[in-house]
C-alpha positions in Angstrom: 29.5 -18.4 1.7 27.9 -15.2 0.3 24.2 -14.5 -0.6 23.1 -11.6 -2.6 19.5 -10.0 -3.2 19.5 -9.4 -7.0 15.8 -8.6 -7.8 12.4 -7.5 -6.3 8.9 -7.6 -7.2 5.5 -7.2 -5.8 1.8 -7.6 -6.9 -1.3 -6.6 -5.1 -4.7 -6.8 -6.6 -6.3 -4.0 -8.0 -9.4 -3.6 -5.9 -9.2 -1.4 -3.0 -11.2 -1.9 0.2 -11.4 1.2 2.5 -12.1 1.1 5.9 -15.3 3.1 5.0 -16.6 0.3 3.0 -16.2 -2.0 5.6 -18.0 0.2 8.1 -21.2 -0.1 6.1 -21.5 -3.9 6.9 -19.4 -3.9 10.2 -19.7 -1.9 13.5 -16.8 -0.2 13.0 -15.3 3.0 11.5 -12.2 4.3 9.8 -11.1 6.1 12.8 -11.5 3.0 14.9 -9.7 0.5 12.8 -6.8 3.2 11.9 -6.2 3.6 15.7 -6.4 -0.1 16.6 -4.3 -1.5 13.7 -3.0 1.7 11.4 -4.6 0.3 8.2 -6.7 2.4 6.4 -7.3 0.6 3.1 -6.3 -3.2 1.7 -5.9 -4.9 -1.7 -8.3 -7.8 -2.0 -8.6 -10.3 -4.9 -6.6 -12.6 -7.2 -4.7 -15.9 -5.7 -1.6 -17.2 -4.2 -0.9 -18.4 -7.7 -1.9 -15.2 -9.9 -0.4 -13.0 -7.4 2.8 -15.2 -6.9 3.1 -15.3 -10.9 3.3 -11.6 -11.1 5.4 -11.0 -8.1 7.9 -13.3 -9.4 7.9 -12.1 -13.0 8.8 -8.8 -11.6 11.9 -10.3 -9.6 12.9 -11.9 -12.1 13.0 -9.0 -14.7 14.4 -6.6 -11.9 17.5 -9.3 -11.2 17.8 -9.4 -15.3 17.6 -13.4 -14.9 15.8 -15.9 -17.3 13.4 -18.7 -16.4 16.4 -21.3 -17.1 18.8 -19.2 -14.6 16.6 -20.2 -11.7 17.5 -23.6 -9.9 14.8 -23.7 -7.1 11.5 -21.9 -6.4 10.4 -21.4 -2.8 7.1 -20.2 -2.0 6.0 -19.1 1.2 2.2 -19.2 1.6 -0.7 -19.9 3.9 -3.2 -19.7 1.5 -2.1 -22.1 -1.1 -4.8 -22.5 -3.9 -5.6 -26.0 -3.3 -4.5 -28.4 -0.5 -3.1 -30.5 -3.2 -1.0 -30.0 -5.6 1.4 -27.5 -4.1 0.6 -23.7 -5.4 5.1 -23.5 -6.2 5.1 -25.9 -9.4 1.9 -24.4 -10.8 3.6 -21.0 -10.2 6.8 -22.5 -11.7 5.2 -23.6 -14.8 3.5 -19.8 -15.1 6.8 -18.3 -15.1 8.4 -21.2 -17.9 10.9 -22.7 -15.0 12.1 -26.1 -14.8 13.5 -26.4 -11.6 12.4 -27.9 -8.5 9.6 -25.8 -6.5 7.9 -26.5 -3.3 5.8 -24.6 -0.6 6.7 -23.4 2.9 4.0 -22.7 5.6 5.0 -20.5 8.7 2.3 -18.3 8.4 3.0 -14.7 8.6 6.9 -15.6 9.1 6.6 -17.8 6.3 8.9 -14.9 3.7 11.8 -15.3 6.3 11.6 -19.2 6.6 11.8 -19.4 2.9 14.8 -16.9 2.8 16.4 -18.9 5.4 15.4 -22.2 3.0 16.7 -20.5 0.2 20.2 -19.8 1.9 20.7 -23.6 2.8 19.9 -24.5 -0.8 22.6 -22.1 -2.1 25.2 -23.7 0.4 24.3 -26.9 -1.2 25.2 -25.9 -4.9 22.3 -23.8 -6.3 23.3 -20.3 -7.9 19.7 -18.8 -8.2 16.7 -19.0 -5.9 13.5 -17.3 -6.5 11.6 -16.8 -3.3 7.9 -15.9 -3.5 5.6 -14.7 -0.5 2.0 -14.7 -1.9 -1.1 -14.9 0.1 -4.9 -14.7 -1.0 -6.3 -14.3 3.0 -9.7 -12.7 2.0 -10.7 -16.1 0.8 -10.6 -17.3 4.6 -12.0 -14.4 6.0 -15.8 -14.2 7.5 -16.5 -10.5 6.3 -19.2 -10.5 9.2 -16.1 -10.7 11.8 -15.4 -7.2 12.8 -11.8 -8.5 14.5 -10.7 -10.6 11.3 -12.1 -8.6 8.4 -10.2 -5.2 8.9 -6.8 -6.9 9.1 -6.5 -9.4 6.2 -5.7 -8.5 2.9 -4.3 -10.2 -0.1 -0.5 -9.7 -2.1 2.7 -11.1 -2.9 6.3 -10.2 -2.8 9.4 -11.9 -4.5 13.3 -12.0 -4.6 15.8 -13.5 -6.4 18.7 -14.6 -4.2 22.0 -15.6 -5.8 25.3 -17.0 -4.3 28.1 -14.8 -4.2 31.6 -16.4 -3.4 33.2 -13.0 -1.8 30.4 -11.1 0.3 27.1 -11.5 1.5 23.8 -9.5 2.1 22.9 -12.0 4.6 24.8 -11.6 7.9 22.3 -13.7 10.6 19.2 -15.2 11.0 17.1 -16.1 14.5 14.2 -18.4 13.7 11.7 -20.3 16.5 8.5 -22.1 16.8 6.4 -22.6 19.9 3.3 -25.0 19.2 2.1 -24.6 22.3 0.6 -21.2 20.9 -1.0 -23.1 17.8 -4.6 -22.2 18.9 -3.9 -18.6 19.5 -4.4 -18.0 15.5 -5.8 -20.6 13.7 -8.0 -21.5 10.5 -9.5 -24.9 10.2 -10.4 -26.8 6.7 -13.3 -25.1 5.4 -13.3 -22.2 8.0 -12.1 -18.8 8.5 -9.6 -17.1 10.3 -10.0 -16.9 14.3 -7.5 -14.9 16.6 -7.0 -14.5 20.4 -6.0 -10.9 19.9 -4.6 -9.7 23.4 -2.7 -12.9 23.5 -1.0 -12.7 20.2 -0.1 -9.2 20.9 1.5 -10.0 23.9 3.7 -12.7 22.7 4.5 -11.5 19.3 6.0 -8.3 20.8 8.1 -10.6 23.2 8.9 -13.1 20.6 10.0 -10.4 17.9 12.1 -8.5 20.5 13.8 -11.6 21.3 14.8 -13.1 17.9 15.9 -9.4 16.7 18.0 -9.2 19.4 19.7 -12.6 18.7 20.1 -11.8 15.2 21.8 -8.5 15.9 24.1 -10.2 18.6 25.0 -13.0 15.9 25.6 -10.1 13.1 28.0 -8.6 15.7 26.0 -5.2 15.5 23.6 -3.1 17.9 20.3 -1.8 17.0 22.1 1.7 16.9 23.7 0.4 13.8 20.5 -0.2 12.2 19.3 2.2 9.3 16.0 0.3 8.8 13.5 -2.2 10.8 11.3 -3.8 8.1 9.0 -5.9 10.0 5.9 -7.9 9.4 3.3 -5.9 8.8 0.4 -7.0 11.1 -0.5 -4.1 13.5 0.8 -0.6 14.2 0.8 -1.2 17.8 3.0 -4.2 18.0 5.4 -2.3 15.5 5.4 0.2 18.0 5.9 -1.5 21.4 8.6 -3.8 19.7 10.7 -1.2 18.3 10.4 0.9 21.5 11.9 -2.3 23.5 14.3 -2.6 20.9 15.4 1.0 21.7 14.8 2.1 17.7 12.8 5.0 16.8 9.6 4.3 14.6 11.0 6.9 12.1 13.6 3.7 11.3 10.6 1.4 10.5 9.2 0.7 7.6 5.3 0.6 7.2 3.1 -0.1 4.8 0.2 -1.7 6.3 -1.9 1.2 6.2 -2.3 0.6 2.8 -1.9 -3.2 2.3 -3.2 -4.3 5.5 -1.9 -7.6 6.7 -0.5 -9.8 3.9 1.0 -12.2 6.1 4.1 -13.8 4.2 3.7 -10.8 1.5 4.3 -8.4 4.1 7.9 -8.2 4.6 8.8 -8.3 1.0 5.8 -5.6 0.0 7.7 -3.4 2.7 11.3 -3.8 1.5 10.2 -3.0 -1.8 8.6 0.4 -0.7 11.7 1.1 1.0 14.0 0.3 -1.6 11.7 2.0 -4.2 11.7 5.4 -2.1 15.6 5.3 -1.4 15.4 4.4 2.1 18.0 2.1 2.3 21.7 2.6 0.6 24.7 0.5 0.1 26.5 -0.5 3.3 23.7 0.3 5.6 21.9 -2.6 7.9 18.1 -3.4 8.0 16.3 -5.7 10.2 13.9 -8.3 8.8 11.5 -9.4 11.5 8.2 -11.2 11.5 6.1 -13.6 13.7 2.8 -15.8 13.0 0.8 -18.6 13.7 2.1 -21.6 14.9 3.5 -19.7 16.7 6.7 -18.7 14.5 8.8 -15.9 14.3 12.3 -15.3 12.5 14.5 -12.0 12.2 17.8 -11.5 9.8 20.2 -9.0 9.7 21.2 -7.9 6.1 23.7 -5.3 4.8 22.3 -3.8 1.5 24.5 -4.1 -1.4 
């Protein structure tokens, strides 16, 4: 079975919050934040629904498909607008879709989990799936917490996946989860995000490298064959450590967290669209998409761009 990426779309709030702005209320500075995270600014505003609608509409327009062409909507989000109902049906309504719609929560691995779910749905007879990663993380941030306030941001990214009987863009997957690490990164009902940064860093590098190596082996290629690595945009030091262990130069990694911060399930589509818009990936080239998140979850995939 083959699956093709037919279109991409992204959406970010208009409001830009710089490191300098945060330094006015937190004991921090632009240099401190940039050195430790790679982030210079982030976008704040909107909601999972409003950002998801805009990204989804742009992906559908890019794919030249109408609402009637979409058979299923899968929304990856850690920050739904409500506990119930799910945000996906509301997005589907705004987009004029008349198909099944559901949320998937795998934290920052969510977009990759949603892609894997969409692949399975296409295997069962669906023709086109709209996959969206949309987050309103700022709603759950304690803006007096220096550790988390500098990291998290809002945004959305989407893609249209289409069944193709002849060839495929998706070559392999490697997903996993370890609930014993659930307390390392949490957000309780009515609370704020909290994180054991050092332990998350240690485990994140390990699971990204392991899942990437498994995905590469399953696809029958090596790290040397990759034109790009499109990682979850959590922290520049995690990206640097993971690519180094994989033997991949940082020049091949797509980094947009300096502009957008950590947007959880929206970060990989934001980075992918940036690479596509800037001509960094060409037909026939291989790319590694890889992420990790609270849960602890992780996911990697190898694509061959068409």
